[in-house]
N, C-alpha and C positions, 0 to 999 in steps of 0.2 A: 665296516658294517656297523649298523646301530644295534644296540641291545634292545630286546623287546621290553615294552613297558606295560603298566597295568591296563592301559587302554587297548593295547594289542591283545592282551590276555582275555579281557572282558569281551572283546569282539569275537575272539575265537570261541569263547564259551557260548555265545549266541549262535554262531554258525553251526556248531556241532550238536546243539540241542535237538533231541529227537532221533539222533543217529547213534552217538556215543552215550553209554549209560553213565549216570552219576553213581559211581560205585561207593559202597559204604566204607566207613572206617571201623573195622572190627576190633573190639577189645579181645585180648587173649589172656584171660586169667590163668590158663594153664602154663603160660610162658613167664609168669612173674617169678623173680628170683632175686633175693638179697636187696629188696627195695626197688629193683628195676621192673618196669612194665613195658609191654609191647602192644601196639595196635598195628593191624595189617590193612593195607589198601589193596584189595584184590582186583587188579585190572584183568585178571584171568576171566572175570565175569563179563567182559565186553562181548558184543555179538560176534566178533572175529577172534575172541580168545586172548586179546592182548591190547595194551594201551595204544598201539599204533593207529587205531581207527581215529583217534582224536586229531593227530596231525594230518593224516591223509584227508579226512573230511574237511578240515579247515583249509587245506591247500586247494582241493578240488572245488569247494564251494566258492572260492574267491576267483576262479578262472573266468575269463571273459567268454562271451558266446562264441567268438571266433576260435578261442583256444579249446573250448569244449568240443567243437566240431572236428578239430584235428585229432583228438584222441590223446591218450597219455601213455608214457612208458616209464617203468620203474624197475629197480633192481633190489633184490632182497633174498635172504635165506629162508624167509617165510612169513614173519609177522607183518612187516611193511607190505609184503606182497599181497597178503590176504586183505589188509586194510585198504589198499588202493583199489583192489578188485571189487571189494564190497562197496566202497564209496562211489566208485565209477558206476557200478550197477544201479545204485540208488539214484544217481544223477543222470543216467542214460548216456554215459560216456564210454567210448571204446577204451579198453586197457590192455596193454601188452606188458607182461611181467617177465623179466630176466631173472632166473634163479640158478644158483650153482648146483652142480650135480651131487653135492654133499648135503643138500637140504633134506630134512626129514620128509618121508613120503606123505605123512599126514598133512604137512603144510602145503606141499605141491597139490595134493588132491583137493584141499580146501580152497586154494586159490582158483583152481579150474572150476570148482563148483559155483563160484561167484561170477562166472561168465568171462573171465579173462583168458587171453591167449598167453600160454606159458612157453617160454623159450629156455631150454636147459643148456647151460654152458659150464665150462670148468671154473674153478674158484678164481683163477687168475684172470678170466675173461669177464667176470661179473661187472666190473666197473668200466669196461671199455665198450662192450656190445650195446648198452643202452644209448650211448652217444651216436654210435653208428646207425642204429635204428631211427633215432630222432632225426638225424641228418637225411636219411634216405626217405622216410615217410612223413616227416613234418610233425611227429608226435611232440607233445609238451613233456619234458622230463620232470618227474616228481621225485626229487632226491629223498633219501630216507631220513636225513637229519640236518643237512647243511642248507637250511632255508628258513627265513624268518616266520613264515606261516606254519611250517612244521614245528618249529620250536615253540611258537605261541600255542599251537594246538596241544602239544604234549604238556605244556605248562598249566593247562586246566586241571591236571592232576594236583599240582601244588595249590591252586586256588581252592579246590575242594578240601584238601587237607587243612588249609588255613581256616576255612569256614567251619569244619567239623571237629577239629582237634580239641582235646581237653586243654584247659588253661596251662597245665603243668608241662605240656609237650616241650621238650628241649632239643631233640635230635631227630632228624628225618634221614632215613637210609634209602638210597636210590641206586639202582644198577646203572652201569656205564658201558656203552658200546660206542656208537658214533657220537653220542653226547646230546642228542635232541631232547630226550626225556629229562636228564638231569639239568640241562640248561634251562628249559622252560620251568621245571619244577622249582629249581633253586631261585630263579628270578621271581616267581610268584611268591614264594615263601619269604624271601628277603624283603620284598616290597610290601607284603601284606602283614607279616609278623617278623620283623627283623631280628628279634632275639633268638630265633630258632637256628640251630646249627644244621647245615646240610652236608652229609657225608656220602660220597660216592662209593660204590662197591663193585669190584670186578674180579674175575678169576686170576689167580697167580700166573696162569699160563697165557694170559692176554692182558697184561698190566700196563699197556701203553699209556693209558690216561693217567695213572698214578705217576709214572715216570715223567710225563709231560708237565703235570701240575707242579711237581716238586722241582723240576729243572727250570720251569718257566718258559719252556720251548716245546711246541707241538712236535711230538715224536711218533714215528711210525715203526711198527713191528712187522717182520716178514709174515706173509700169509701162512707159511709153513709152521710158524710158531703159534700164531693165534688159533689156528685150526686144530690144535691139540686138545683144547678144552671141550668138555661135554656140553658146555653152555653155548650152543650153536648160534644163538641170537647175539652173542657178545664177542664174536670173532673179528669184528672190524679192525683193520690194522692200525687205524688212528682215529682220533676224534676229528670232527669237522672244523673248518676254520671259524665259522660263526659260533658253534658250540664251545670251542676253546676260549673264545672271548668271554662267554658267559661263565664258564667254569672258573676262569681266572678271577672274574669279578665277584662271583657269588658262592662258590663251593669252598667249604672250610677244609676238607681233607678228602682223600680217597684211600680206602683200605682194600686189601685183597683177601680172598678165601681160596682154600685148596679144593681140588676135585673131590676128595673124600667128604669135605664139609658140605659141598654143594649137593652131592648125592644123599647124604644123611638128612639134609634139610628138606629135600623133595619128599622123602619118606615121612619125616616128622610132620610136615604141613598136611599131608594126606591123612595120617593117623590121628593127630591131635587137633589140627585146625580144620579138618574136613574140606581142604582146598587142594585141587589138582594144580600143581605148579610145575612148569617145565624147568629144566636146570637153570636157564637164564633168569627165570622169574623167581628162583629161590635164592639167588646170591645175596640180595639185600637182607632178608631175614637170617641168612647164614651168618652174616657178620654179627648180628645181635646174639646169636647162640654160641658162636665160636671165637669172636674177637672182642669180647667185652673190655679187655685190658687196654685195647687201642682206642676205644670209642669214648670212654667217659660217659657222662649223661646218665639219666635215670628213667625218663619217660620217652619212649621211642615210637615212631611210626616207620614202617618199612613197606616199600612198594613191591608187591608181588606182580611183576610186570606182564606175565603171560602164563598161559596154561596149555599151550599147544605142544604136546609131546606124544610120541608113539606109544600106544597102549602096552606094547611088549616091553618098552623101556621102563615105563611106570611099574609094571608087574615085577620086573627084575629088581628095581630099586626097593620095592616094598618087601621083597623076599630076602634082602640082605640084612 
């Protein structure tokens, strides 16, 4: 597979214009410490509450008329689900979304609200049922991360950071799940401003990407292991094939954060940053606050990848 290039990223930027929001890069003076500074990229402000709308819209907008007529199928615990449903609704395409029964209720409800047909399955069935539905009904499969259009669409996050960042920016923190976001973002940053380091962040309980990068071999973790983390959007057992090629080429390191650190950062972002971040969306800033010794760097940007969480969970995290 070929890595996405600047032409792919710019084309994606044009396709998603008017659907995905160009989110700001927010300075966080309240987070400055010992000469370190932080900027936040709040993808939680997207119309579907997460960055996934970028890749989904880029993929669906590139479909042929024949493919659009067939409809699409996707699988997701929530954010890709909502993004595909929303993009399909905007383009007049039928969407069937397969979601594991562990998905937060708010994400299931939001996906249905965008007009998609939702099929609930066990976690183990999430990756097999979509192929069965595609074979039976002729739907076009829209993968969550292992697709060049998805990678390029998510990479528009990196293009915007490169365009908006202060000259002193030296490190960008990006959450890692299947690898679409960090792949596209790292490609964009390394091609547009190659001096910036790109560091992935994932939960300690779902650290397959860190293990893969350091071993040089794509490694999968059992679903039973990755589903232990509160960060439901980062429970993918392994990064995709195409994302792993991008990670190997462009990502400088991957660090992990604990469950307590994720929970504390959700609360901190709400109280001090005035941002609602789901646990998956809080892992990148969590590394800034809790893993400074592993990161180096002085001027950081961290991607807050999403804000779709159950209100009761947010209330509980704020109360602790």
